[in-house]
C-alpha positions in Angstrom: 50.6 175.1 -231.4 49.8 177.5 -228.6 52.1 180.0 -227.2 52.6 178.2 -224.1 54.2 175.1 -225.7 56.3 177.3 -228.0 57.9 179.1 -225.0 58.6 175.8 -223.4 60.2 174.4 -226.5 62.4 177.4 -226.9 63.7 177.1 -223.4 64.6 173.6 -223.7 66.4 174.0 -227.0 69.0 176.7 -225.5 70.5 173.9 -223.1 70.9 171.1 -225.8 74.3 170.3 -227.3 74.9 171.1 -231.2 73.3 168.5 -233.5 75.8 166.0 -235.1 77.1 166.6 -238.7 75.3 165.4 -241.5 77.1 162.3 -243.2 78.4 163.4 -246.7 76.1 160.6 -248.4 72.9 161.9 -246.9 70.6 164.2 -249.0 68.5 166.3 -246.3 64.9 166.2 -246.6 63.2 169.5 -246.9 61.2 170.1 -243.6 57.9 171.2 -244.0 57.2 174.2 -242.0 54.1 173.9 -239.7 53.8 177.7 -239.7 52.1 178.0 -242.9 49.7 175.1 -242.2 46.2 176.2 -242.1 43.7 174.5 -239.8 40.4 174.3 -241.4 37.2 174.5 -239.5 33.6 173.6 -240.7 32.2 176.6 -242.5 29.4 178.8 -241.2 25.9 178.9 -243.0 25.8 181.5 -245.8 22.0 181.5 -246.1 19.1 179.2 -246.4 17.3 177.8 -249.4 14.1 179.1 -250.9 13.2 176.8 -253.7 10.4 174.2 -253.5 6.8 174.0 -252.0 6.6 175.1 -248.7 5.2 172.8 -246.0 4.9 172.5 -242.1 6.9 169.5 -240.6 6.9 168.2 -237.1 10.2 166.9 -235.6 11.2 164.8 -232.5 12.9 167.5 -231.0 11.2 169.1 -227.7 12.0 172.7 -226.8 14.1 173.1 -223.5 14.4 176.2 -221.7 17.1 176.7 -219.0 16.2 178.8 -216.1 19.5 179.4 -214.4 22.4 180.7 -216.7 24.6 182.3 -214.2 25.4 178.9 -212.3 28.4 176.6 -212.7 28.8 173.1 -213.2 31.7 171.8 -211.1 33.5 168.6 -212.7 35.3 166.2 -210.0 37.4 163.3 -210.8 36.3 160.0 -209.0 38.8 157.3 -208.1 37.5 154.1 -206.7 39.6 151.5 -205.0 39.0 148.6 -202.7 40.4 148.6 -199.2 43.6 147.1 -200.1 44.2 149.7 -202.7 43.3 147.6 -206.0 41.5 150.0 -208.5 37.8 148.9 -209.0 37.6 148.2 -212.8 34.3 146.6 -213.0 31.5 148.5 -214.6 28.4 149.1 -212.8 29.6 148.8 -209.1 30.6 152.5 -209.4 27.0 153.6 -209.4 26.2 151.6 -206.4 29.1 152.9 -204.6 28.5 156.7 -205.5 24.8 156.1 -204.6 25.7 154.7 -201.3 28.2 157.7 -200.6 25.6 160.2 -201.3 23.2 158.5 -199.0 25.7 158.2 -196.1 27.4 161.5 -196.3 24.8 164.0 -197.5 25.7 166.3 -195.0 29.2 166.5 -195.7 28.4 167.3 -199.2 26.3 170.2 -198.5 23.3 168.2 -199.5 24.3 168.5 -203.2 23.0 166.3 -205.8 25.4 164.4 -208.3 25.5 163.7 -212.0 27.8 160.8 -212.1 28.9 159.1 -215.4 29.4 155.6 -214.0 33.1 155.9 -214.5 35.6 158.5 -213.5 33.5 161.9 -213.7 31.0 163.5 -211.4 29.3 166.9 -211.6 27.6 169.1 -209.2 25.9 172.5 -209.4 28.1 174.7 -207.5 31.2 173.4 -205.4 31.4 170.8 -202.8 32.9 171.8 -199.4 36.7 171.0 -200.4 38.5 170.6 -203.6 39.7 167.1 -202.5 37.3 164.8 -200.4 38.0 161.2 -199.3 35.4 158.8 -198.3 34.9 155.0 -197.0 31.8 153.4 -198.5 30.5 149.9 -197.2 28.3 147.9 -199.6 26.6 144.7 -198.4 26.4 141.7 -200.7 28.1 143.1 -203.7 26.9 140.7 -206.3 27.4 141.9 -209.7 24.2 143.9 -210.7 22.7 144.4 -214.1 25.5 146.4 -215.5 28.4 145.2 -213.4 30.7 142.1 -213.6 33.0 142.8 -210.5 32.4 141.0 -207.5 34.1 137.8 -206.8 31.8 134.7 -207.4 31.7 133.2 -204.1 28.2 132.3 -203.3 26.9 129.5 -201.4 25.8 127.3 -204.3 29.2 126.3 -205.4 31.2 123.5 -204.4 34.2 125.4 -203.4 36.2 124.9 -200.1 35.5 128.4 -198.8 31.8 128.4 -199.3 31.4 126.2 -195.9 31.9 129.4 -193.8 29.7 131.4 -196.1 26.6 129.5 -195.1 26.8 131.0 -191.7 27.6 134.6 -193.2 25.5 134.6 -196.4 26.0 138.3 -196.8 29.5 139.5 -197.4 30.1 143.3 -197.4 32.8 145.0 -199.2 34.7 148.2 -198.3 35.5 150.9 -201.1 37.6 154.0 -200.9 36.4 156.8 -202.8 38.5 159.9 -203.8 36.7 163.0 -205.2 38.9 165.7 -206.5 38.1 169.0 -208.4 38.9 169.0 -212.1 37.1 172.0 -213.8 34.6 174.4 -213.7 31.9 174.8 -216.6 29.7 177.9 -216.6 26.1 177.1 -217.5 26.1 180.5 -219.7 28.3 178.2 -222.1 25.0 176.6 -223.4 23.5 180.1 -224.1 26.8 180.7 -226.2 26.6 177.4 -228.1 23.0 178.6 -229.2 24.4 181.7 -230.5 26.9 179.7 -232.6 29.8 180.3 -230.3 30.7 176.6 -229.7 33.5 175.9 -227.2 35.1 173.1 -225.1 32.8 174.4 -222.2 29.5 174.3 -224.3 30.2 170.8 -225.3 31.1 169.9 -221.8 27.8 171.6 -220.4 25.7 169.6 -222.9 27.5 166.5 -221.9 26.6 167.1 -218.2 23.0 167.4 -219.1 23.3 164.0 -221.2 24.9 162.4 -218.1 22.1 163.6 -216.0 19.7 161.7 -218.5 21.9 158.5 -218.3 21.8 158.5 -214.5 18.2 159.0 -214.4 17.8 155.9 -216.6 20.3 153.8 -214.6 18.4 154.6 -211.4 15.4 153.0 -213.1 17.5 149.7 -213.9 17.7 150.4 -217.6 20.5 149.1 -219.7 22.4 152.0 -221.1 24.1 152.2 -224.6 25.5 155.5 -224.9 22.5 157.9 -224.9 19.9 155.0 -225.5 18.1 153.4 -222.5 16.4 150.0 -222.4 13.8 148.8 -219.7 13.5 145.3 -218.5 10.1 145.0 -219.8 8.8 141.9 -221.8 6.6 144.0 -224.0 9.7 145.6 -225.5 11.3 142.3 -226.4 10.9 140.6 -229.8 12.4 137.2 -230.8 14.7 137.5 -233.9 16.0 134.0 -233.8 19.2 132.4 -232.6 18.5 133.1 -228.9 18.7 136.8 -229.6 15.9 139.5 -228.8 15.4 142.8 -230.3 14.9 145.1 -227.4 13.0 148.4 -228.0 14.1 151.4 -225.8 14.5 155.2 -226.6 17.4 157.6 -227.3 17.3 160.7 -225.5 19.9 163.7 -225.8 20.3 167.4 -225.5 21.1 169.3 -228.8 22.0 172.8 -229.5 20.0 173.9 -232.5 19.1 177.3 -234.3 15.7 177.2 -232.5 17.4 177.1 -229.1 18.2 174.0 -226.8 16.2 170.8 -227.5 15.8 167.4 -226.3 15.9 164.8 -229.1 14.0 161.8 -228.3 13.8 158.7 -230.7 12.8 155.0 -230.5 15.9 152.9 -230.5 16.6 149.1 -230.6 19.4 147.0 -229.4 19.9 143.2 -229.4 20.1 141.3 -226.1 20.6 137.7 -225.1 17.4 135.8 -224.5 17.1 135.7 -220.6 16.1 132.5 -218.9 17.6 129.1 -218.6 21.0 128.9 -220.0 20.0 125.7 -221.9 17.0 127.2 -223.7 19.4 130.1 -225.0 21.9 127.5 -226.1 19.2 125.3 -228.0 17.9 128.5 -229.7 21.3 129.9 -230.4 22.6 126.6 -232.2 19.2 125.7 -233.5 19.7 122.2 -231.8 17.1 119.6 -231.1 18.0 118.9 -227.5 20.9 119.7 -225.0 22.8 116.5 -226.0 23.5 117.5 -229.5 24.8 120.9 -228.7 28.6 122.0 -229.9 30.0 122.8 -226.3 33.1 124.6 -227.8 30.8 127.0 -229.4 28.5 127.3 -226.3 31.9 128.1 -224.4 32.5 131.1 -226.7 29.0 132.5 -226.7 28.5 132.1 -222.9 31.8 133.7 -221.7 31.4 136.8 -219.4 27.5 136.5 -219.4 25.8 136.9 -216.1 23.5 134.4 -214.7 21.4 133.8 -211.5 21.7 130.6 -210.0 18.8 128.9 -208.1 17.7 128.3 -205.3 20.0 131.2 -203.8 19.2 133.8 -206.6 23.0 134.8 -206.4 24.4 136.4 -209.6 27.7 135.5 -211.2 29.6 136.0 -214.4 30.4 132.9 -216.5 34.0 132.2 -216.9 33.9 128.8 -218.7 32.5 125.4 -218.7 33.8 122.3 -216.9 36.2 120.0 -218.8 34.1 116.9 -218.0 30.3 116.1 -217.6 28.6 117.0 -214.3 28.4 113.2 -213.2 32.2 112.8 -213.8 33.5 116.2 -212.9 35.3 115.8 -209.2 36.2 118.4 -206.8 37.8 118.1 -203.1 35.0 118.8 -200.5 36.2 119.5 -197.0 34.4 117.4 -194.5 32.9 119.3 -191.6 33.5 116.9 -188.7 36.5 114.6 -190.0 39.9 115.8 -189.1 43.2 114.4 -190.0 46.3 113.9 -187.7 47.4 117.8 -188.4 44.0 118.9 -187.3 43.0 119.9 -190.8 39.6 119.1 -192.2 39.8 115.9 -194.4 38.6 116.2 -198.1 36.5 114.0 -199.9 36.8 113.5 -203.8 33.1 113.9 -205.0 31.4 114.7 -208.4 29.5 117.8 -208.9 26.3 115.8 -209.5 26.7 113.8 -206.3 27.3 116.9 -204.3 24.2 118.9 -205.5 21.8 115.9 -205.4 23.2 114.1 -202.2 24.7 116.8 -200.0 22.4 119.8 -201.1 19.2 117.8 -201.7 18.7 119.7 -205.0 16.8 117.6 -207.7 18.8 117.5 -211.2 16.7 116.3 -214.2 19.0 116.5 -217.1 22.4 118.2 -215.9 24.4 115.0 -215.2 25.3 114.3 -218.8 26.0 118.0 -219.6 29.1 120.2 -218.8 28.7 122.5 -215.7 28.9 126.1 -215.8 32.1 127.5 -214.3 32.0 130.9 -212.4 35.2 130.7 -210.7 38.9 132.1 -211.2 41.2 130.2 -213.6 43.0 128.6 -210.9 40.0 128.1 -208.6 36.9 126.8 -210.7 33.6 127.1 -209.2 31.1 124.6 -211.0 27.4 124.8 -211.1 24.9 122.3 -213.0 23.6 124.0 -216.0 19.9 123.5 -215.2 20.5 125.8 -212.0 21.6 128.6 -214.0 19.5 131.4 -215.7 20.6 134.3 -217.9 20.0 137.7 -216.4 17.9 140.0 -218.5 19.1 143.0 -220.5 22.6 141.4 -221.6 23.6 143.2 -224.8 24.4 140.7 -227.9 27.3 142.5 -229.8 28.2 139.8 -232.5 27.2 140.4 -236.1 23.8 139.4 -236.9 22.9 136.8 -239.6 21.0 137.8 -242.7 17.8 136.2 -241.4 18.3 137.8 -237.9 18.9 141.2 -239.4 15.8 141.0 -241.8 13.7 139.9 -238.8 15.0 142.7 -236.5 14.1 145.4 -239.4 10.7 143.9 -239.7 9.8 143.8 -236.3 11.2 147.1 -235.2 9.8 149.3 -237.9 7.1 151.7 -236.9 4.7 153.9 -239.0 5.2 157.6 -238.5 1.9 158.0 -236.3 2.7 155.0 -234.1 6.1 156.3 -233.5 5.0 159.7 -232.5 2.5 158.1 -230.1 5.4 156.1 -228.5 7.6 159.1 -228.2 4.9 161.2 -226.5 4.5 158.4 -224.3 8.2 158.1 -223.5 8.6 161.8 -222.6 5.6 161.5 -220.2 6.8 158.4 -218.4 10.4 159.4 -218.2 9.2 162.1 -215.8 12.3 164.4 -216.4 10.4 167.1 -214.6 11.2 165.3 -211.3 14.9 164.7 -211.9 16.4 166.8 -209.1 19.6 168.0 -211.1 17.6 169.1 -214.1 15.3 171.0 -211.5 18.2 172.6 -210.1 19.3 173.8 -213.4 15.9 175.2 -214.0 15.5 172.9 -217.0 11.9 172.8 -218.4 11.0 170.5 -221.4 8.1 171.1 -223.6 5.7 168.2 -224.5 5.1 169.4 -228.1 6.9 168.1 -231.1 8.8 171.1 -232.5 7.3 172.7 -235.7 9.8 173.3 -238.7 9.4 175.0 -241.9 10.2 172.4 -244.7 10.3 172.6 -248.6 9.7 169.9 -251.1 12.1 170.1 -254.0 10.7 169.0 -257.3 12.0 165.9 -258.8 14.7 166.4 -261.5 13.7 165.5 -265.0 15.1 162.2 -266.3 16.2 161.1 -269.8 15.6 157.5 -271.1 16.1 155.9 -274.5 14.9 157.7 -277.8 15.4 161.1 -276.4 12.4 160.7 -274.2 12.1 162.8 -270.9 9.8 162.5 -267.9 9.5 163.4 -264.4 9.6 160.7 -261.7 6.5 160.7 -259.5 6.8 160.4 -255.7 10.3 159.5 -255.9 9.7 156.5 -258.3 9.5 155.5 -261.9 9.6 152.4 -264.1 10.9 151.3 -267.6 7.6 150.0 -268.8 7.4 150.8 -272.5 10.8 152.7 -272.3 14.2 151.9 -273.6 17.5 152.4 -271.7 19.2 155.9 -272.5 22.6 154.1 -273.5 22.0 150.3 -273.8 25.3 148.1 -274.2 25.6 145.3 -276.6 26.1 141.8 -275.4 27.8 139.5 -277.7 30.2 136.8 -276.1 28.7 135.5 -273.0 27.9 132.3 -271.3 25.9 131.1 -268.3 27.4 129.5 -265.2 25.1 127.4 -263.2 26.2 126.4 -259.6 22.4 125.9 -258.8 21.4 122.9 -260.7 18.9 121.2 -260.9 16.8 123.9 -259.3 16.2 125.8 -262.4 16.4 125.7 -266.2 19.4 128.1 -267.3 18.2 127.7 -271.0 14.7 129.3 -269.9 16.6 132.1 -268.0 19.0 132.9 -271.0 16.0 133.0 -273.3 13.9 135.4 -271.3 17.0 137.7 -270.4 17.4 138.0 -274.1 13.6 138.8 -274.7 13.5 141.5 -271.7 16.9 142.9 -273.0 15.2 143.6 -276.4 12.3 145.2 -274.9 14.8 147.6 -273.2 17.0 148.2 -276.2 19.9 145.8 -275.1 20.8 143.4 -277.9 22.0 140.2 -276.5 23.1 137.4 -278.8 22.5 133.8 -277.7 24.8 132.6 -274.9 28.0 130.7 -276.3 27.4 128.0 -273.8 25.9 126.9 -270.6 28.2 125.5 -267.9 26.7 123.1 -265.3 28.7 122.4 -262.2 29.7 118.7 -262.1 28.0 116.7 -259.3 31.3 115.5 -258.0 32.6 119.1 -257.3 29.7 120.2 -255.1 31.1 118.9 -251.9 34.5 120.8 -252.5 35.4 124.1 -250.9 34.0 127.3 -252.5 37.4 128.5 -253.9 38.2 125.1 -255.4 34.5 124.8 -257.0 35.3 128.2 -258.5 38.7 126.9 -260.0 37.0 123.8 -261.3 34.3 125.8 -263.1 36.9 128.0 -265.0 38.8 125.0 -266.0 35.6 123.9 -267.7 35.0 127.4 -269.2 38.5 127.6 -270.5 38.4 124.3 -272.0 35.2 125.3 -274.1 35.3 129.0 -275.0 37.6 130.3 -277.7 38.7 133.4 -275.7 37.8 135.5 -272.7 34.0 136.2 -272.6 32.7 139.6 -272.4 30.2 138.6 -269.6 29.4 135.7 -267.4 25.8 135.1 -265.9 26.3 133.1 -262.8 23.5 131.2 -261.1 24.2 130.6 -257.4 22.4 128.3 -255.0 19.1 130.1 -254.0 20.0 131.9 -250.9 21.8 135.2 -249.9 25.4 135.3 -249.0 26.3 132.3 -251.0 29.8 131.2 -250.0 30.7 131.1 -253.8 30.0 134.8 -254.2 33.3 136.1 -252.8 35.7 133.7 -254.7 33.7 134.0 -258.0 33.8 137.7 -258.0 37.5 137.8 -257.2 38.4 135.3 -260.0 36.4 137.2 -262.6 37.5 140.7 -261.6 41.0 140.4 -260.6 42.4 137.4 -262.5 40.3 137.5 -265.6 38.8 141.0 -266.1 35.4 139.6 -267.0 32.0 141.3 -265.9 29.9 139.1 -264.1 26.3 139.1 -262.6 25.2 136.7 -260.0 21.7 135.7 -259.4 19.9 133.3 -257.2 17.2 131.8 -259.6 14.1 131.7 -257.1 11.1 133.5 -258.5 12.3 134.8 -261.6 9.8 136.9 -263.5 10.2 139.9 -266.1 10.4 142.5 -263.5 13.3 140.7 -261.8 15.1 140.2 -265.0 14.6 143.9 -266.0 16.2 144.9 -262.6 19.0 142.3 -263.4 19.5 144.0 -266.7 19.6 147.5 -265.2 23.0 146.0 -263.3 24.2 144.3 -266.1 24.0 147.4 -268.5 25.7 149.6 -266.0 28.4 147.0 -265.5 29.3 146.7 -269.2 29.4 150.6 -269.6 25.9 151.6 -270.4 23.5 154.1 -268.8 20.0 153.3 -268.0 18.8 156.9 -267.3 20.3 160.1 -266.6 19.4 163.7 -265.7 18.3 165.8 -268.6 20.5 168.6 -267.4 23.5 166.2 -267.8 22.8 166.0 -271.4 22.0 169.6 -272.1 24.4 170.2 -270.1 23.1 172.7 -267.6 23.9 171.8 -264.1 24.6 174.9 -262.1 28.1 175.3 -261.2 29.2 172.0 -262.8 28.5 171.8 -266.4 30.6 175.0 -267.0 33.7 173.9 -265.0 35.3 170.4 -265.1 34.2 168.9 -261.9 34.8 165.5 -260.3 32.4 164.0 -257.7 33.8 161.7 -255.1 32.1 159.4 -252.7 34.2 158.1 -249.6 33.3 155.7 -247.0 35.2 153.2 -244.8 33.7 150.0 -243.6 34.6 148.0 -240.6 34.2 144.4 -239.6 31.4 143.5 -237.2 31.8 144.6 -233.6 33.1 141.1 -232.6 35.9 141.0 -235.1 38.8 143.3 -233.9 41.2 141.9 -236.4 39.5 142.3 -239.7 41.1 145.0 -241.8 38.7 147.9 -242.5 38.0 148.7 -246.1 38.2 152.4 -247.5 36.4 152.8 -250.9 36.6 155.9 -253.0 34.1 156.3 -255.9 34.6 159.0 -258.5 32.8 160.4 -261.4 34.1 160.1 -264.9 33.2 161.6 -268.4 32.5 165.0 -267.3 30.0 166.8 -267.7 28.1 163.5 -266.7 27.6 162.9 -263.1 25.9 159.5 -263.6 29.0 157.3 -264.3 31.5 156.4 -261.7 34.5 154.1 -261.0 35.7 152.8 -257.6 39.1 152.2 -255.8 39.2 150.1 -252.8 42.0 149.7 -250.2 42.3 147.9 -246.8 43.5 149.7 -243.9 44.2 149.0 -240.0 41.1 147.6 -238.4 38.7 150.2 -237.0 40.7 153.1 -238.5 38.1 155.6 -239.7 40.2 158.2 -241.5 41.3 157.0 -245.1 44.9 156.7 -245.1 45.6 155.9 -248.7 44.3 158.9 -250.6 48.0 159.8 -251.3 50.9 157.4 -250.9 54.1 158.5 -252.3 56.4 155.6 -253.0 59.3 157.6 -254.8 59.8 161.0 -256.3 57.6 160.1 -259.3 55.4 157.2 -257.9 52.1 157.7 -255.9 50.2 154.5 -255.3 47.3 156.6 -253.6 43.6 156.2 -254.6 43.4 160.0 -255.7 45.9 159.7 -258.2 43.9 156.7 -259.9 40.6 158.8 -259.7 42.2 162.0 -261.0 44.0 160.3 -264.0 40.8 158.4 -264.9 38.8 161.7 -264.9 41.5 163.3 -267.0 41.4 160.5 -269.7 37.7 160.2 -269.7 36.8 163.8 -269.9 38.8 164.9 -272.9 42.1 165.5 -271.2 40.6 168.0 -268.9 42.0 168.1 -265.1 39.0 168.8 -262.7 38.9 172.5 -261.4 36.4 171.6 -258.9 36.5 168.6 -256.5 33.3 167.9 -254.7 33.7 165.1 -251.9 31.0 163.3 -250.1 32.1 161.6 -247.1 30.0 159.0 -245.2 30.3 157.5 -241.7 32.2 160.0 -239.7 30.8 161.8 -236.6 30.9 165.4 -235.8 33.9 164.8 -233.4 35.9 163.7 -236.7 34.8 166.6 -238.8 38.2 168.4 -238.3 40.2 165.3 -239.2 38.3 165.1 -242.6 38.9 168.7 -243.4 42.5 168.5 -242.3 44.1 165.1 -242.6 41.9 163.7 -245.6 41.7 166.9 -247.6 45.4 167.4 -247.2 46.1 164.0 -248.8 43.8 165.1 -251.6 45.5 168.4 -252.1 48.9 166.5 -252.1 47.9 164.1 -254.5 46.8 167.0 -257.0 50.0 168.9 -256.2 52.1 165.5 -256.9 50.4 165.4 -260.5 50.9 169.1 -261.1 52.6 171.6 -258.7 50.6 174.6 -260.3 47.2 173.0 -260.1 44.9 174.5 -257.6 41.3 173.1 -257.8 38.4 174.4 -255.7 37.0 172.1 -253.1 33.6 171.2 -251.6 33.5 168.8 -248.7 30.2 167.4 -247.5 29.6 164.9 -244.8 26.5 162.6 -245.1 25.3 161.0 -241.9 22.4 158.5 -241.5 23.2 157.5 -238.1 21.5 160.2 -236.0 18.0 160.4 -234.2 16.3 163.3 -235.9 12.9 162.2 -237.6 10.4 164.3 -239.4 6.6 163.8 -239.6 3.8 165.5 -241.8 1.4 167.7 -239.7 -2.1 166.2 -239.9 -1.1 163.2 -242.0 -0.1 159.6 -241.0 2.0 159.2 -244.0 5.8 159.9 -244.2 7.1 163.1 -245.4 7.2 163.4 -249.0 10.3 162.7 -251.2 12.4 165.8 -251.7 11.5 167.2 -248.4 14.4 169.5 -247.2 15.0 171.3 -243.7 17.7 173.7 -243.1 16.3 175.7 -240.2 15.2 175.5 -236.4 16.6 171.9 -235.7 19.8 172.5 -237.6 23.1 173.6 -236.2 23.2 177.1 -234.6 26.0 178.1 -236.9 27.5 175.6 -239.2 26.1 174.9 -242.8 23.9 171.9 -242.5 20.6 170.6 -243.9 18.4 167.6 -243.6 17.0 165.8 -246.9 14.6 163.0 -247.4 15.1 162.3 -251.1 13.4 158.9 -251.1 9.9 157.7 -250.6 9.5 156.0 -247.1 7.6 153.0 -248.0 7.7 151.3 -244.8 8.4 152.3 -241.1 9.4 156.1 -240.6 11.7 157.9 -243.2 15.1 158.4 -241.9 16.4 161.8 -243.4 20.0 162.1 -244.3 21.9 164.9 -242.5 24.3 166.7 -244.7 27.0 168.9 -243.3 28.6 171.2 -245.6 32.2 171.5 -244.2 33.8 173.5 -246.8 32.7 175.2 -250.1 35.3 177.0 -252.1 33.2 177.0 -255.2 30.5 179.3 -253.6 27.2 177.5 -254.2 24.1 179.1 -253.2 22.1 177.1 -250.7 19.5 176.3 -253.3 22.0 175.1 -255.8 24.0 172.8 -253.4 20.5 171.3 -252.1 19.4 170.7 -255.5 22.7 169.0 -256.7 22.5 166.7 -253.6 18.9 165.9 -254.4 19.7 165.4 -258.0 22.4 163.0 -257.0 19.8 160.8 -255.2 18.3 160.1 -258.9 21.3 158.9 -260.6 21.6 155.4 -259.0 21.8 152.9 -261.8 20.5 149.9 -260.0 17.1 150.9 -259.1 14.3 153.1 -260.4 13.7 154.9 -257.3 15.4 158.1 -255.7 17.7 156.7 -253.0 18.0 158.1 -249.5 21.7 159.2 -249.8 23.7 160.5 -252.9 24.7 157.7 -255.2 28.4 158.0 -255.1 28.2 157.1 -251.4 25.9 154.3 -252.0 28.4 153.0 -254.7 31.3 153.3 -252.2 29.4 151.1 -249.9 28.7 148.5 -252.6 32.3 148.7 -253.7 33.7 148.0 -250.3 31.4 145.2 -249.4 31.9 143.5 -252.7 35.6 143.7 -252.4 35.4 142.8 -248.6 33.9 139.4 -249.8 37.3 138.8 -251.5 39.2 138.8 -248.3 36.6 136.3 -246.4 38.0 133.2 -248.0 41.7 133.7 -248.0 43.4 131.3 -245.6 45.7 132.4 -242.9 48.9 132.0 -244.8 47.5 134.2 -247.5 46.6 137.3 -245.2 50.1 137.4 -243.7 52.5 140.3 -244.1 54.4 138.3 -246.7 51.6 139.3 -249.4 52.6 143.0 -249.3 50.8 143.9 -246.1 51.7 147.3 -244.7 52.7 147.3 -241.2 53.1 150.3 -239.3 55.3 150.0 -236.1 53.1 148.2 -233.6 50.3 147.8 -235.9 49.1 144.4 -237.1 49.9 143.6 -240.8 47.0 144.5 -243.1 46.5 142.1 -246.2 46.2 144.1 -249.4 43.1 143.5 -251.8 44.0 142.1 -255.1 44.0 144.8 -257.9 41.3 144.4 -260.4 42.2 143.8 -264.2 42.6 147.1 -266.2 39.6 146.3 -268.5 37.1 146.3 -265.4 38.9 148.6 -263.1 37.1 151.7 -264.3 33.9 149.9 -264.8 30.9 150.0 -262.6 31.5 146.5 -261.3 29.9 147.2 -258.1 26.3 148.0 -259.5 
């Protein structure tokens, strides 16, 4: 708390009456003093690594020099309102108004250029003539533009009483009031300070101004803006991914403060847009329908709401507000008659259908609209209907709903680019963006190099792996296989059965026989299955939950006791509806380990991969690091150490009420770092910080995630408490680092203290980011950078301790490095030891025989969250209500809790 606030509080206290006496039956709670509370900040870099083979790498950062550093950015607040004082809330119209203002009042503004963010902030270099300025701006024909949905839809196409006058005055102007008032000064010197590692509010703001200039530059060229990514309306950049959705390729462009100075980071970026063109064509593609007459119009109404259309023949632009209740040929409206007046002198009205109006009064031919609903572009009380075939969707409208599995696969396949192709595209983007001509950048003296920045990389050697029979080997190029090898700790499968929801597409007997044979080759002894349960034909039409119930009735009637393992054959497609209910039944009601498979194209390689998952779930290990067994992992093998992976996954963008799922994966059986367990909890939708790490329910009770993890570590590691806790946190942006370091870490520390007041473990906190735009390229080679490539200089943070690692072999597209930020290190790792630990943790993933792109505990946290997320999908509304132990904060929505897993599987690698 700053001294200003403290003084204010002190003054207020003196005038207050004394507090009321404490009732005799109340025990006062000890207030925690805020004075002792330390606020942690991300640590500074202690040094760089030296291990590994040195290599020169190119990166998509372009060096930027800033000529003027003694200037000042002036920040002004912008307030836009209509003539009658109503605030302007639509997006997009703001840019038009400010552009017009700049044209009209150039002299009153001392000829200053603006950097406007499209909403409430405007920046100039040097001050405007006054601290507060007011202007009136007139815009003609304010139809909503590409990124605007604000004008009232009153064009001359629609049968609406007021339209008659419009025919004589087709262009209607709108008047706006604009207030510009001084907010703050930002010295350009702050950019230089940031490059020296002295980050401040000012330096972040100064970089934001430069980014806003880039956004404005793109907006002037008619681009769709998505944060710092820009998409042009160019057919060549569109690719159809099915369902009426197009992938649209554009580019990301932002300024970054790095060790090597200021750089412009440019990358290829893809977003999803609605297929432009006739509305009917979009709906047919979206619903995969044969013809317009078989469309589901309720679905159509949901997907069309708020989309923008152009209407022929006038080319006016509107926003869709809904559909007509009746078909075009039946939907009536009251048309005022020009020449007929009633006795009061008012124009008489005639009830007429929309179809009749357009065909007979406007002489517009309609081929197929008569038997379809109309598009409504009016207000709720005053609908304005237009026949559907006259409506075309405007280009560059984002599609924000979740993609289907098929669409996602198509998008990935069509948007991947080989490194060389990507480099060419980026050089092109930089050339055609023509940032050199941008007046604001010119005024700051900004000069952007056209060369990819060169950085020094190092290739870390792969760690040695141990498999069965004491055999060690080195993976090559981030990959290995189990040909002629046994698993390091194979499990034994005795009581098991096959469950077949997939009949008659496969022969479960063959699958069981081949699985036993492959298992034997890998050292897993599998007895013949107890039985094979084929789903009864009459159950196939039931709901997924009931189908699973019925199957379990069958199993219970035949099996003498609970099986150790069930192999489940699902109908051959991804995302089977049965998956969630089946997993839930097995794990939370019966405590049975289960493996699902879709039996299309089953061969020995497929079955071996399946066995890797089964073995890990049943408590076996497929391979491990040799240094785990010896044990000789620097800083970890000597001191009991727990490794945590934490992640929060959210519902898709369209689902605002789906609970977020927090997963924490923790290592067990120290000194191993290859075995993990997971705890998963729901929390409020879109909440990024994990709130259930420590959850005291009484003096002795803590229902938080950390207690579970710590107790399991203690019992599985020979009754040792971890003296070192290494946390890998995924999915947080730089603006949330302080919350991870303070809010989340505080909960972990409290959970430790709750178990033992005198226990003071040391912490390491590392954030892993995949969602960034830095890419690396080999110099003089068309291939991806080699697995094990680490970079901790030049393009890294000027002060903080971060590094990039490409642990995996990029087989397709361009490798996306993982950006690791070491926020805290109380253990005192050297740069080399920490980078090698992170690299090694990319080799302990039990589901595959490859190094993976991010440390295994984080991958496992994703898997655990998504598997338990499937549990929630099929609960009906009554089950997800607060009566089921939902936790409700004041004003928050109730969050349904996940069912707990049975004890015998709760510490297993069920998520593998």
